[in-house]
N, C-alpha and C positions, 0 to 999 in steps of 0.2 A: 504527605498532605494530598488529599483527594482533589479532583477537579472542582467539585462542589465547594470545598473549603477555599480554594484559590479564587473562585468566582465571587464568593461572599466578600473577600477582601479587596476585590477590584474597585478602583476608584474612577476609572475611565474606560472608554471603549478600547483603547490600546491595551490596557491591563487585561481585559477580557480576551482579546485576540492573543496576547502573549501567553496567558494561562492555557488557552485551548491548544496553541501550537506546542507548548511545552508538554502538555498531556499526550498529544499524538506522538511526539518524539520519544517520550518515556515509554509509552505503551508499546511502540513498535521497535524500540531500541535502535533508533536511527543514529545515535551518536557513537556507534561502534564501527570499527574498521571492516567488519565482515557483513555489512548490510547486503541483503540479497534483493532480487527482483520482487519477491513477494512483499517485502516490507516497503519498498519504494512504490509499488503499485497501490498498496493499501493507504500509504500516506497521500498519494495523488488522488485517490478516491475520496479521502477525508477532505482534502483541499477542494475538490469539486463540490462536495456536499456543503461546504461552508458558504459558497456563493461569493466570496470576496475576490476571487481571481477568475480569469477566463478558464472555462473547463478544458481538461485534457481528454482527448478522445482515445479510447483503447481499441476502437474498431479495427485499425490495421493490424495491431498485435493479435487480437482475437482471431482474425481471419488467417493470419500466418500460422498461428498455433493450431488452428483447426486443420489446415492443410498438412502441416507436419504430422499431426496425430493420425490423419487418414493414411499418410505414407508409411508411418512406422508401425501402426497397429497390426497389420498382417505379418510383420517380421519380428515380433517381440521375442519369439523363441530362437529364431535364426540369428538375431543379433546379440543374443545372450542376456537380454533384460530379464527374462524369466527362464527357469529351467524346468524341464519336464520331469 
């Protein structure tokens, strides 16, 4: 059943929230044991977009990721990430 169909059957605001949450969980496969950071980040971004919860800031992660990228980029061949 699509999100649209679930929303058509909603009888209350809680039903709408439940349908939206279920669609995000199904789309990102969050009910699996091997959930990764990508899926968690996308779920948190969807949660931020809903406006129902205090927003989660990704700024510290993005800054740390940028710093790590800058350190590793010159050494991709040396560390064996790519082969010549």
